[in-house]
Backbone bond lengths (Angstrom), bond angles and torsions (degrees), N, CA, C in turn:
res aa  C-N    CA-C-N  psi(-1)  N-CA   C-N-CA  omega(-1)  CA-C   N-CA-C  phi
1 M - - - 1.461 - - 1.519 111.08 -
2 G 1.338 118.10 141.64 1.448 121.43 -179.81 1.506 111.80 -79.19
3 I 1.325 116.14 146.53 1.457 120.76 177.84 1.524 108.52 -89.20
4 R 1.306 116.65 138.02 1.463 121.40 -178.86 1.524 109.94 -60.95
5 P 1.341 119.15 117.74 1.459 120.49 -179.38 1.515 113.46 -82.72
6 T 1.324 116.99 -33.31 1.457 119.99 -178.13 1.498 109.38 -136.97
7 R 1.326 115.68 165.39 1.455 120.49 -179.20 1.522 109.03 -121.70
8 R 1.317 116.42 148.94 1.452 119.19 177.83 1.524 110.15 -77.33
9 K 1.313 116.71 164.38 1.455 121.39 -177.80 1.505 110.62 -66.16
10 L 1.325 115.60 151.66 1.455 121.38 180.00 1.519 109.96 -57.92
11 L 1.332 115.09 129.30 1.457 119.70 -178.54 1.520 110.69 -72.71
12 G 1.330 116.14 135.76 1.457 120.19 175.14 1.522 111.96 77.33
13 A 1.310 116.13 163.33 1.458 121.05 179.14 1.510 108.91 -123.69
14 G 1.319 115.48 147.46 1.457 119.56 175.76 1.505 112.11 62.82
15 A 1.352 118.40 50.67 1.461 120.66 -178.21 1.517 110.32 -62.36
16 A 1.332 115.83 139.09 1.462 121.49 -179.41 1.512 110.30 -77.46
17 T 1.307 117.27 155.10 1.451 121.25 176.97 1.504 110.18 -81.07
18 L 1.361 115.02 163.82 1.457 119.20 179.54 1.513 111.43 -65.14
19 A 1.339 116.89 -27.53 1.459 117.97 178.63 1.513 110.36 -61.37
20 A 1.330 116.29 -44.00 1.462 119.74 178.80 1.512 110.73 -64.77
21 A 1.345 116.07 -41.52 1.467 119.22 179.34 1.517 110.54 -65.03
22 A 1.348 115.58 -39.35 1.460 118.75 -179.61 1.514 111.01 -64.44
23 L 1.330 115.97 -40.90 1.456 118.64 178.15 1.519 110.60 -65.27
24 A 1.330 115.93 -37.62 1.472 118.66 178.31 1.508 110.41 -62.50
25 I 1.351 116.37 -43.41 1.457 119.54 178.65 1.516 110.02 -67.33
26 G 1.329 115.03 -36.59 1.448 118.88 -177.19 1.511 113.30 -61.32
27 V 1.310 117.93 -24.95 1.459 118.83 178.51 1.516 111.49 -107.86
28 A 1.335 116.55 4.22 1.462 117.72 -174.56 1.509 113.57 -130.89
29 G 1.315 118.64 8.94 1.458 119.79 -177.65 1.504 112.05 -91.78
30 P 1.335 117.53 151.56 1.450 120.54 179.18 1.523 111.34 -78.83
31 A 1.306 116.23 165.03 1.449 120.50 -178.24 1.504 111.80 -82.44
32 S 1.330 116.94 159.64 1.460 121.05 172.53 1.524 107.47 -97.18
33 A 1.342 116.01 -73.28 1.458 118.72 179.25 1.522 111.68 -90.17
34 A 1.331 116.28 -15.16 1.456 119.81 -178.01 1.524 111.05 -86.16
35 T 1.316 115.19 -174.34 1.458 120.94 -173.03 1.514 111.27 -104.38
36 S 1.330 115.77 138.44 1.449 121.28 172.99 1.522 108.03 -84.34
37 I 1.332 116.15 120.58 1.457 121.16 -178.07 1.523 109.59 -90.33
38 N 1.310 116.58 130.97 1.458 122.54 -179.34 1.525 113.25 63.63
39 G 1.319 117.18 17.20 1.454 120.46 174.46 1.508 115.23 74.94
40 G 1.334 118.58 19.01 1.451 120.17 -179.49 1.520 111.70 -66.44
41 T 1.307 117.20 137.11 1.465 121.92 178.46 1.517 109.80 -136.80
42 T 1.318 116.11 158.59 1.461 121.43 173.23 1.511 109.25 -138.35
43 T 1.320 114.94 166.36 1.450 121.59 175.63 1.517 108.19 -123.79
44 G 1.313 116.64 121.83 1.454 120.99 176.79 1.519 109.55 -95.14
45 G 1.340 116.44 171.15 1.450 118.37 177.38 1.509 112.69 159.70
46 I 1.335 113.74 -170.57 1.456 121.73 176.25 1.524 106.92 -138.29
47 G 1.320 117.21 136.78 1.454 119.20 -177.59 1.508 112.05 -163.81
48 A 1.344 115.68 179.59 1.462 123.27 178.51 1.527 111.25 50.96
49 L 1.330 116.23 46.22 1.461 122.17 -178.08 1.530 109.61 -77.27
50 S 1.322 116.29 131.47 1.464 120.62 178.13 1.521 109.72 -149.43
51 V 1.334 116.14 158.15 1.455 122.45 176.18 1.522 107.19 -135.22
52 T 1.330 116.97 125.26 1.458 121.42 -177.10 1.521 110.72 -134.02
53 P 1.327 117.35 147.61 1.462 119.92 177.40 1.526 111.10 -73.81
54 S 1.303 115.65 152.62 1.467 120.43 177.69 1.531 109.56 -88.81
55 A 1.337 115.93 139.87 1.461 121.04 178.71 1.533 109.45 -57.68
56 P 1.322 117.61 143.01 1.465 127.70 10.77 1.532 114.21 -88.22
57 A 1.334 118.68 0.35 1.468 120.17 -179.34 1.530 110.00 -65.14
58 T 1.319 116.19 145.50 1.463 121.50 177.69 1.516 112.24 -115.76
59 D 1.328 116.58 -5.36 1.458 120.54 176.99 1.521 108.94 -154.41
60 F 1.334 115.61 179.23 1.462 121.70 -178.09 1.533 111.09 -109.28
61 S 1.322 117.30 31.99 1.457 119.96 -174.31 1.523 112.91 -71.55
62 Q 1.342 117.47 -22.53 1.457 120.56 -176.11 1.532 111.30 -108.73
63 P 1.344 118.08 134.58 1.464 120.18 173.20 1.529 109.96 -59.29
64 G 1.321 116.09 145.38 1.451 120.47 -179.66 1.517 113.81 89.54
65 T 1.343 117.33 2.83 1.465 120.38 178.47 1.522 110.10 -74.57
66 L 1.322 116.03 127.97 1.457 121.13 178.16 1.523 110.11 -81.62
67 G 1.329 115.83 150.60 1.456 120.16 178.90 1.511 111.42 -156.77
68 T 1.319 115.12 -177.27 1.454 122.05 -179.41 1.522 109.84 -128.31
69 L 1.309 115.91 127.09 1.456 121.64 170.09 1.522 106.70 -96.41
70 S 1.313 116.27 124.68 1.456 121.15 -175.58 1.520 110.10 -125.27
71 F 1.326 116.45 141.81 1.463 120.11 175.46 1.517 109.48 -152.57
72 R 1.320 115.08 163.70 1.456 121.11 176.30 1.524 107.77 -99.84
73 P 1.335 118.60 118.41 1.458 120.22 -173.82 1.518 114.46 -88.55
74 Y 1.324 118.06 0.70 1.451 118.73 -171.30 1.509 109.04 -159.38
75 D 1.300 117.68 142.87 1.452 120.74 -176.60 1.531 112.03 -95.77
76 V 1.321 118.59 -104.97 1.462 120.56 -169.76 1.521 111.47 -131.87
77 A 1.323 116.05 137.62 1.463 121.46 170.89 1.522 107.65 -95.30
78 S 1.317 116.50 122.71 1.465 119.35 -179.33 1.517 110.41 -81.83
79 P 1.331 118.14 160.32 1.463 120.30 176.13 1.524 111.01 -60.01
80 G 1.306 116.77 150.87 1.456 118.70 177.66 1.502 114.65 162.66
81 G 1.334 119.80 -25.64 1.453 119.49 174.50 1.504 114.28 113.79
82 R 1.344 118.50 -99.42 1.453 120.48 -169.79 1.527 111.18 -132.46
83 V 1.329 114.65 155.95 1.456 121.10 175.28 1.519 109.08 -137.68
84 D 1.321 116.51 161.13 1.459 122.41 176.93 1.526 109.96 -108.52
85 F 1.336 116.79 132.05 1.452 121.72 170.91 1.522 108.61 -102.03
86 V 1.330 115.37 156.01 1.457 119.33 177.64 1.524 109.22 -128.75
87 V 1.332 114.77 160.40 1.459 120.88 179.28 1.532 109.91 -56.81
88 G 1.324 115.92 133.10 1.460 120.84 177.45 1.514 114.21 102.34
89 D 1.329 118.21 -16.43 1.468 119.61 177.00 1.532 108.76 -59.86
90 T 1.344 116.81 125.62 1.462 121.85 -174.46 1.523 110.57 -136.44
91 Q 1.323 116.58 138.96 1.457 122.50 173.39 1.521 108.91 -124.45
92 T 1.340 116.17 143.99 1.464 120.13 -174.54 1.530 110.69 -137.68
93 W 1.328 115.02 135.53 1.461 122.25 171.75 1.523 108.22 -115.96
94 R 1.328 116.88 137.09 1.473 120.84 178.99 1.525 108.67 -135.94
95 I 1.327 116.19 131.90 1.461 121.51 179.09 1.525 108.74 -126.67
96 T 1.326 115.46 129.94 1.464 122.62 -179.83 1.523 109.19 -116.15
97 L 1.330 116.38 130.03 1.456 121.94 -177.63 1.529 111.28 -97.20
98 P 1.353 116.99 149.48 1.463 121.20 178.62 1.525 111.29 -87.45
99 A 1.344 116.44 -166.41 1.463 122.10 -179.20 1.519 111.03 -64.51
100 G 1.314 115.54 142.33 1.458 121.11 171.80 1.508 116.06 91.66
101 I 1.325 118.78 4.40 1.462 120.69 -178.36 1.520 109.73 -153.16
102 E 1.332 116.80 148.36 1.461 121.32 177.31 1.526 108.87 -145.53
103 F 1.323 115.72 164.31 1.464 120.45 177.85 1.521 110.32 -74.01
104 G 1.326 115.78 149.19 1.451 120.25 173.45 1.515 110.40 -69.68
105 A 1.328 115.63 157.92 1.465 120.67 -175.28 1.522 112.50 -63.23
106 T 1.338 117.55 -21.48 1.464 120.47 -176.44 1.534 113.14 -95.60
107 A 1.332 117.37 11.26 1.470 120.17 -174.70 1.524 113.08 -61.93
108 C 1.329 117.45 -23.01 1.468 119.94 179.55 1.521 112.62 -106.31
109 D 1.319 118.04 5.52 1.463 119.23 179.35 1.524 110.79 -58.93
110 W 1.316 116.21 140.48 1.466 128.35 -179.48 1.515 113.65 64.53
111 R 1.335 118.89 -1.99 1.457 119.45 -176.75 1.533 112.83 -95.05
112 N 1.328 117.19 2.01 1.460 121.04 172.20 1.518 107.77 -112.06
113 Q 1.317 117.02 90.32 1.449 120.19 -178.07 1.521 110.13 -158.53
114 P 1.335 115.31 147.54 1.468 119.18 177.00 1.520 110.15 -78.25
115 G 1.315 115.53 153.55 1.451 120.88 176.30 1.512 110.45 -128.77
116 A 1.309 116.15 175.36 1.459 120.09 -179.27 1.522 111.53 -67.28
117 F 1.324 116.42 -36.01 1.462 120.16 -176.23 1.522 113.03 -114.22
118 F 1.330 117.28 -25.53 1.468 119.41 -179.56 1.525 109.28 -148.68
119 D 1.315 115.77 157.01 1.461 122.31 176.74 1.523 109.12 -103.96
120 M 1.336 116.95 132.90 1.453 121.70 175.44 1.524 109.13 -94.96
121 S 1.308 115.73 143.53 1.459 120.50 175.23 1.520 109.07 -137.86
122 C 1.321 116.99 148.84 1.456 122.07 -179.60 1.517 109.21 -149.17
123 T 1.312 116.50 137.36 1.461 121.00 178.33 1.524 109.87 -135.33
124 L 1.341 115.34 147.83 1.454 123.25 170.65 1.519 108.13 -115.82
125 S 1.326 116.95 135.36 1.454 119.85 176.04 1.532 108.96 -64.58
126 P 1.344 118.44 158.42 1.466 120.67 -178.27 1.529 113.55 -54.33
127 D 1.339 117.22 -33.19 1.470 119.75 179.46 1.527 112.28 -89.30
128 R 1.328 116.66 4.33 1.468 123.93 178.95 1.529 112.67 58.81
129 K 1.328 115.40 30.94 1.464 121.30 177.88 1.520 112.24 -96.78
130 V 1.320 118.11 -22.55 1.469 121.57 -175.03 1.523 109.39 -123.89
131 W 1.319 115.26 122.26 1.468 123.37 178.11 1.520 107.93 -110.89
132 T 1.328 116.45 126.50 1.469 121.34 -178.92 1.515 109.10 -128.02
133 H 1.319 115.93 126.49 1.460 120.90 -179.56 1.530 109.34 -132.35
134 S 1.311 115.40 137.21 1.466 119.31 178.03 1.515 109.56 -150.39
135 Y 1.309 115.34 163.45 1.450 119.86 168.22 1.522 109.42 -141.96
136 R 1.323 113.01 145.83 1.459 121.80 -171.50 1.522 109.20 -127.40
137 Y 1.344 115.66 127.45 1.464 120.21 177.25 1.516 110.06 -69.50
138 K 1.329 116.44 131.74 1.457 119.73 -177.67 1.521 112.56 -113.94
139 V 1.333 116.83 -4.96 1.463 120.22 173.87 1.520 107.83 -137.33
140 D 1.311 115.75 152.75 1.456 119.23 173.36 1.530 108.27 -67.94
141 T 1.312 116.69 139.01 1.462 120.99 178.71 1.517 109.00 -127.41
142 P 1.326 117.08 75.19 1.462 119.66 -177.47 1.514 112.10 -66.40
143 G 1.307 115.59 139.28 1.451 120.77 173.62 1.509 114.59 68.29
144 S 1.342 118.28 34.21 1.467 119.52 174.95 1.521 109.32 -62.97
145 N 1.311 115.43 140.89 1.463 120.22 -172.82 1.522 112.33 -103.72
146 F 1.310 116.12 149.36 1.452 120.86 164.47 1.520 108.32 -148.52
147 S 1.314 114.85 151.23 1.458 120.08 -174.51 1.518 110.45 -71.70
148 P 1.324 117.77 143.22 1.466 119.92 175.85 1.521 110.48 -55.69
149 G 1.323 115.13 127.21 1.452 119.92 179.59 1.515 113.48 78.32
150 A 1.345 117.70 10.18 1.464 120.15 -178.75 1.519 110.20 -60.28
151 S 1.321 116.16 144.29 1.456 120.27 -178.38 1.515 109.93 -148.28
152 T 1.309 116.70 136.99 1.461 121.24 170.80 1.522 108.70 -114.72
153 E 1.312 115.39 31.50 1.460 120.50 -177.31 1.517 112.27 -59.17
154 A 1.336 116.90 -31.88 1.460 120.22 -177.42 1.523 112.77 -85.90
155 A 1.342 117.76 -13.80 1.460 120.58 -178.65 1.517 109.97 -67.00
156 R 1.327 116.50 137.57 1.455 120.34 -178.21 1.516 110.19 -132.32
157 T 1.322 115.80 152.95 1.449 122.56 173.68 1.522 108.41 -105.07
158 N 1.317 117.68 132.86 1.461 122.72 179.80 1.520 109.39 -116.13
159 L 1.321 116.93 127.24 1.455 122.55 -178.52 1.524 110.06 -124.50
160 P 1.341 117.84 140.42 1.467 120.24 179.81 1.528 111.19 -75.42
161 V 1.328 116.16 139.02 1.465 122.11 174.54 1.517 108.24 -134.80
162 V 1.342 116.52 162.65 1.457 121.89 178.28 1.521 108.00 -147.16
163 T 1.324 116.21 139.94 1.466 119.65 -179.96 1.527 110.36 -80.45
164 T 1.336 115.13 147.51 1.467 121.73 179.00 1.513 111.81 -121.18
165 G 1.350 117.40 -5.33 1.460 121.67 -178.04 1.511 109.27 173.53
166 P 1.334 117.37 -165.61 1.466 120.44 178.68 1.525 111.37 -59.70
167 L 1.323 116.16 134.61 1.463 121.01 -179.19 1.514 110.59 -83.91
168 S 1.333 115.53 137.26 1.456 120.70 177.26 1.520 108.91 -159.88
169 G 1.335 116.09 139.04 1.457 120.42 177.11 1.509 113.00 103.51
170 K 1.338 115.60 -164.99 1.460 121.81 -174.99 1.521 111.84 -120.82
171 V 1.326 115.03 143.38 1.457 121.45 165.81 1.526 106.63 -80.32
172 L 1.318 117.60 129.14 1.457 121.86 -177.64 1.522 110.04 -118.04
173 G 1.329 116.58 126.93 1.457 121.66 177.97 1.513 110.92 -119.80
174 T 1.335 117.43 140.80 1.463 121.49 176.67 1.522 109.92 -131.88
175 Y 1.308 114.81 153.22 1.458 121.71 177.27 1.516 109.06 -130.32
176 T 1.323 116.78 131.19 1.459 122.53 177.23 1.518 108.70 -116.51
177 A 1.323 115.95 119.76 1.461 121.38 -178.87 1.520 110.41 -91.40
178 Y 1.322 115.99 157.63 1.459 118.45 171.61 1.525 108.71 -79.99
179 A 1.320 115.56 161.59 1.461 121.00 -175.25 1.520 110.33 -55.73
180 G 1.320 116.30 129.64 1.443 121.11 177.27 1.511 114.24 100.12
181 L 1.340 117.72 -16.73 1.450 120.23 178.32 1.520 109.94 -84.33
182 S 1.303 117.34 133.75 1.456 121.67 177.09 1.518 108.86 -72.19
183 N 1.337 116.27 115.67 1.459 121.42 -177.69 1.518 108.39 -94.42
184 G 1.329 116.56 91.61 1.447 120.45 -175.01 1.509 114.00 -82.08
185 A 1.326 119.03 -15.79 1.456 121.65 -177.63 1.519 109.15 -148.19
186 P 1.339 117.79 78.87 1.460 120.64 -174.38 1.521 114.34 -73.00
187 S 1.337 118.66 -13.70 1.451 119.05 -178.39 1.526 110.49 -154.33
188 A 1.323 114.97 160.58 1.461 122.10 176.99 1.519 107.33 -154.83
189 S 1.335 116.44 158.13 1.464 119.54 179.46 1.520 109.65 -147.03
190 F 1.322 114.50 162.06 1.459 121.82 177.68 1.518 106.80 -146.36
191 S 1.343 117.03 124.62 1.459 120.85 -172.40 1.518 112.43 -103.01
192 F 1.330 115.98 140.06 1.454 122.19 171.45 1.528 111.27 -96.18
193 D 1.323 118.03 -2.24 1.458 122.78 -179.66 1.515 110.38 -111.44
194 A 1.334 116.20 145.83 1.456 119.77 173.68 1.521 108.86 -66.47
195 P 1.331 118.38 142.92 1.459 120.04 178.02 1.524 110.91 -68.52
196 G 1.326 116.36 157.70 1.453 120.65 175.91 1.516 110.80 -71.87
197 P 1.329 117.77 170.76 1.464 120.07 179.31 1.524 111.74 -66.92
198 V 1.335 116.19 154.88 1.459 120.12 175.18 1.520 109.27 -62.30
199 E 1.330 116.39 154.50 1.460 121.12 -176.32 1.514 110.54 -136.46
200 N 1.352 114.13 173.79 1.470 122.64 174.17 1.525 112.68 53.38
201 L 1.326 115.76 43.92 1.456 120.68 -179.34 1.520 111.63 -71.47
202 N 1.318 115.39 140.03 1.460 121.08 178.46 1.517 109.46 -154.01
203 A 1.325 116.33 133.97 1.458 121.75 179.17 1.520 109.76 -115.65
204 T 1.331 115.98 142.15 1.460 122.16 175.71 1.522 108.90 -132.47
205 G 1.336 115.99 160.10 1.450 120.42 178.46 1.518 110.72 124.62
206 P 1.317 115.87 -173.79 1.463 125.88 -1.16 1.524 112.03 -75.28
207 D 1.351 116.01 153.18 1.453 119.88 177.74 1.521 109.54 -87.93
208 G 1.316 116.52 -166.41 1.452 120.25 -176.69 1.509 114.47 -63.42
209 T 1.344 116.38 -21.50 1.467 119.93 179.13 1.526 111.83 -98.38
210 G 1.335 116.32 1.76 1.453 120.18 -179.78 1.516 114.27 88.41
211 E 1.335 117.77 2.70 1.455 120.78 -179.00 1.522 111.44 -86.93
212 Y 1.342 114.04 156.44 1.456 121.59 176.45 1.525 108.94 -110.82
213 T 1.318 116.59 159.44 1.457 121.80 175.42 1.518 108.76 -123.39
214 L 1.321 115.94 125.75 1.460 121.94 176.12 1.519 107.69 -112.99
215 E 1.321 116.31 132.21 1.461 120.79 -179.99 1.511 110.35 -136.61
216 G 1.339 115.88 163.90 1.450 120.68 179.29 1.516 110.32 -176.30
217 T 1.320 115.98 -164.78 1.466 121.48 178.78 1.521 109.18 -125.96
218 G 1.334 114.80 154.83 1.457 121.78 179.08 1.511 109.55 -160.24
219 E 1.319 116.40 -161.48 1.459 121.14 179.90 1.524 109.62 -91.66
220 A 1.317 115.74 130.57 1.460 121.21 -178.99 1.523 110.63 -52.40
221 G 1.335 115.84 132.44 1.450 120.86 179.21 1.510 114.72 90.16
222 A 1.330 117.56 -11.07 1.458 120.64 179.25 1.528 110.27 -76.54
223 T 1.314 116.00 164.36 1.462 122.27 174.51 1.520 108.80 -112.73
224 V 1.330 116.63 122.22 1.461 122.15 179.44 1.525 108.72 -88.63
225 T 1.328 116.58 133.60 1.459 122.78 177.15 1.519 109.27 -117.84
226 I 1.322 115.79 127.54 1.465 122.79 -178.93 1.524 107.82 -116.96
227 T 1.323 116.94 125.39 1.455 121.94 178.52 1.529 108.87 -124.37
228 D 1.349 116.80 132.23 1.461 118.44 178.92 1.518 110.93 -97.79
229 D 1.333 116.28 -178.03 1.459 121.39 -173.09 1.529 112.55 -69.31
230 N 1.322 117.12 -15.55 1.459 121.23 176.84 1.526 112.13 -91.45
231 G 1.344 116.67 -3.30 1.452 120.45 -178.63 1.511 114.21 90.47
232 A 1.349 116.81 0.07 1.468 119.29 175.87 1.524 109.04 -65.46
233 L 1.327 116.68 145.50 1.463 120.86 -172.61 1.522 110.61 -131.93
234 W 1.340 115.24 137.50 1.461 121.60 175.85 1.531 108.15 -134.32
235 T 1.332 116.33 148.04 1.462 120.92 177.80 1.519 109.70 -128.80
236 T 1.336 114.93 157.65 1.456 120.93 176.18 1.525 108.62 -159.44
237 P 1.337 119.13 145.49 1.466 120.88 179.77 1.518 111.77 -80.80
238 V 1.337 115.24 153.81 1.458 120.96 171.91 1.523 107.74 -87.95
239 D 1.324 116.42 127.46 1.457 121.17 -177.45 1.529 111.23 -70.41
240 P 1.341 117.68 164.68 1.471 120.40 179.58 1.521 114.14 -56.02
241 D 1.349 117.81 -26.36 1.469 119.61 179.52 1.525 112.51 -85.66
242 G 1.347 117.22 4.71 1.456 120.72 176.39 1.514 115.06 87.54
243 T 1.320 118.82 7.68 1.461 121.56 179.75 1.524 110.69 -107.76
244 W 1.317 115.84 157.50 1.456 121.05 176.05 1.517 109.16 -148.15
245 K 1.340 115.05 160.16 1.469 121.20 -177.64 1.519 108.08 -153.83
246 R 1.354 115.92 140.66 1.463 119.84 -179.43 1.520 110.46 -144.74
247 K 1.336 115.69 132.16 1.455 121.74 172.98 1.528 109.20 -76.36
248 L 1.338 117.25 140.51 1.451 122.71 176.88 1.523 108.90 -125.11
249 P 1.315 118.16 140.77 1.459 120.67 -174.88 1.527 112.66 -75.41
250 T 1.312 115.23 171.09 1.473 120.80 179.64 1.516 111.40 -64.34
251 T 1.319 117.32 -21.43 1.462 121.22 -177.55 1.518 113.24 -84.21
252 V 1.334 118.93 -1.11 1.456 120.91 -178.22 1.526 110.13 -59.24
253 K 1.325 115.36 137.39 1.464 119.97 -178.05 1.523 110.22 -123.95
254 P 1.332 118.03 105.73 1.463 120.65 175.29 1.535 110.26 -66.03
255 P 1.341 117.01 163.72 1.459 126.20 4.05 1.534 112.30 -75.99
256 L 1.342 114.63 152.44 1.456 121.51 178.20 1.522 109.65 -98.00
257 T 1.327 115.85 143.97 1.460 121.84 172.51 1.518 107.40 -112.75
258 I 1.338 116.55 125.50 1.462 120.73 -171.39 1.531 109.60 -126.76
259 T 1.330 115.98 129.34 1.464 122.02 175.66 1.521 109.12 -132.94
260 Q 1.319 115.83 167.11 1.464 120.84 170.15 1.519 108.56 -130.80
261 T 1.340 115.72 142.79 1.459 122.02 -177.67 1.518 109.48 -121.13
262 L 1.339 115.98 131.30 1.464 121.91 179.87 1.514 108.71 -138.56
263 D 1.330 116.29 128.59 1.465 121.77 179.77 1.524 111.70 52.80
264 G 1.328 116.57 38.05 1.452 120.96 175.98 1.513 115.55 82.93
265 L 1.338 118.76 -0.76 1.456 122.69 179.82 1.518 109.87 -110.61
266 T 1.334 116.48 140.07 1.462 121.82 -175.02 1.522 111.17 -113.30
267 S 1.310 115.55 140.98 1.461 122.31 -177.36 1.529 112.22 -74.61
268 T 1.319 115.79 168.60 1.455 122.07 169.57 1.528 108.67 -62.36
269 P 1.329 118.60 135.38 1.471 119.72 -178.04 1.527 112.71 -71.44
270 V 1.307 114.48 149.41 1.458 122.41 174.54 1.527 107.69 -116.12
271 T 1.327 117.17 134.47 1.456 121.84 176.45 1.524 109.57 -98.27
272 Y 1.326 116.04 131.54 1.467 120.90 -177.80 1.526 109.52 -130.40
273 D 1.324 115.73 125.33 1.468 121.27 -178.20 1.522 108.08 -150.45
274 T 1.300 116.24 71.01 1.459 122.15 -171.03 1.521 110.58 -128.93
275 E 1.314 116.70 142.92 1.461 120.49 173.87 1.521 110.05 -56.48
276 P 1.332 117.38 147.13 1.461 128.14 12.41 1.513 114.91 -93.12
277 L 1.338 119.76 16.82 1.456 119.32 177.53 1.524 109.63 -59.72
278 P 1.339 117.15 146.63 1.468 119.97 -176.65 1.517 111.73 -72.47
279 I 1.340 115.25 156.48 1.452 120.34 176.50 1.523 110.10 -73.96
280 M 1.311 116.51 -38.04 1.453 121.52 -178.70 1.512 108.03 -155.47
281 N 1.295 116.11 -174.74 1.452 120.86 176.45 1.524 109.80 -51.40
282 P 1.348 118.86 127.07 1.461 121.22 -174.41 1.521 113.79 -52.72
283 A 1.338 117.84 -38.41 1.455 120.01 -178.47 1.524 110.41 -65.13
284 V 1.329 115.85 -41.71 1.461 119.99 178.48 1.524 109.97 -68.52
285 A 1.332 115.89 -40.77 1.453 120.36 -178.20 1.523 110.75 -60.90
286 L 1.337 118.33 -40.46 1.458 121.30 179.61 1.519 110.72 -62.74
287 G 1.330 117.44 -40.10 1.451 120.96 178.91 1.510 111.62 -65.44
288 V 1.359 115.65 -41.49 1.455 119.55 179.02 1.519 110.82 -64.06
289 L 1.341 116.80 -44.01 1.467 120.01 -179.44 1.511 111.20 -64.81
290 A 1.355 117.19 -39.08 1.456 119.74 179.14 1.519 110.50 -63.42
291 L 1.332 116.53 -42.83 1.449 120.76 178.64 1.517 111.38 -64.95
292 A 1.338 115.76 -42.44 1.457 119.76 179.76 1.519 110.90 -64.32
293 G 1.353 115.89 -39.32 1.461 119.60 178.87 1.513 111.19 -61.99
294 A 1.327 116.45 -39.07 1.460 119.77 179.67 1.517 110.74 -67.72
295 V 1.336 116.31 -39.16 1.460 120.28 -177.15 1.514 111.97 -68.17
296 V 1.346 118.04 -40.99 1.462 120.66 -174.59 1.515 111.50 -102.23
297 G 1.318 116.71 18.91 1.457 119.57 175.23 1.508 113.52 72.02
298 G 1.337 116.60 35.58 1.458 119.20 174.68 1.504 113.93 84.69
299 T 1.316 118.42 8.73 1.453 120.28 178.39 1.528 110.07 -63.10
300 V 1.336 117.66 134.91 1.463 121.74 179.05 1.520 109.01 -76.98
301 L 1.339 115.39 128.60 1.451 120.61 178.07 1.515 109.25 -96.04
302 A 1.308 117.93 122.80 1.461 122.19 -179.76 1.519 109.79 -101.89
303 R 1.316 115.50 141.84 1.451 120.37 178.95 1.518 110.11 -85.82
304 R 1.319 116.74 133.89 1.455 120.60 177.64 1.518 110.03 -75.31
305 R 1.324 115.92 137.45 1.464 120.45 -179.10 1.518 109.26 -72.43
306 R 1.328 115.98 133.48 1.454 121.08 -178.73 1.523 110.09 -117.10
307 A 1.287 116.50 137.92 1.462 120.27 -174.88 1.522 110.56 -92.77
308 A 1.352 115.69 156.68 1.455 121.72 175.85 1.516 108.54 -74.63
309 T 1.302 116.65 139.46 1.458 120.67 178.48 1.513 109.50 -131.00
310 A 1.321 116.24 146.50 1.473 121.18 176.75 1.505 108.83 -93.43
311 T 1.306 116.86 132.72 1.463 121.72 178.06 1.520 108.84 -95.79
312 A 1.301 117.26 115.45 1.463 121.23 -176.28 1.520 110.82 -74.12
313 A 1.324 115.62 144.24 1.459 120.45 177.39 1.518 109.42 -70.97
314 V 1.314 116.58 143.40 1.464 120.77 179.99 1.519 109.21 -101.50
């Protein structure tokens, strides 16, 4: 697998601190044992995880490079009015780093402090690879308010990181909700390695409209790109279960080149040219077959089955 040479620019501007996000959740989360007033609900989670080098660095090629790990700690509060929190309600975020990178020493600064309604806590593992942050309600807060349609979807948490060697593997984030909270995003990841090639390719068709279906497997969250011999291009996402599927028109011309891209890194291409995909444009193919039939006295020409092959990177 290739190591990520460069990183994309930090997503969004003016990312909010976790304190602001925590306060937003603190007034917008649903109850566990208490009652939701007016049907207000929220969705907690972790998402939009990214790691970027700090200027003037443009990549993480050198040990000691400073950077920022950023994520969204909270999704959306739906309209509804007010909810009740009870003592003991706790939410936790945990992020684990792979080889070649660790959290900065200040990643837990200000995050261990008591509050009026909840206490925040934060710990770093001795090797500074695991960051854990949570807050726990210590008083009942009946009738906490939030605005109809309120959202902290854009709020982000930024944590300092520093490289210690060659980067490899995935950053893994998890979110644990308290009982009763809708956990819309329990996990997130960010890879420093290029994904492997797509696998388990299979084509079917043509269907009643003349279209073909190409399917296969890849890495969840990746985007599959399919390019035919004419340069036509189609994309489709890989589902959470690792499968993907894409309709292709009657005009598709093999061989196909297929890649998947995840976190800005693209896999080794795979070439696919297997029946029942057409040899060429159907209209042209019919003319060729008619001519061939006339030349050889009506002999039926059969297409040889061709297997999918992986093209190795040079």
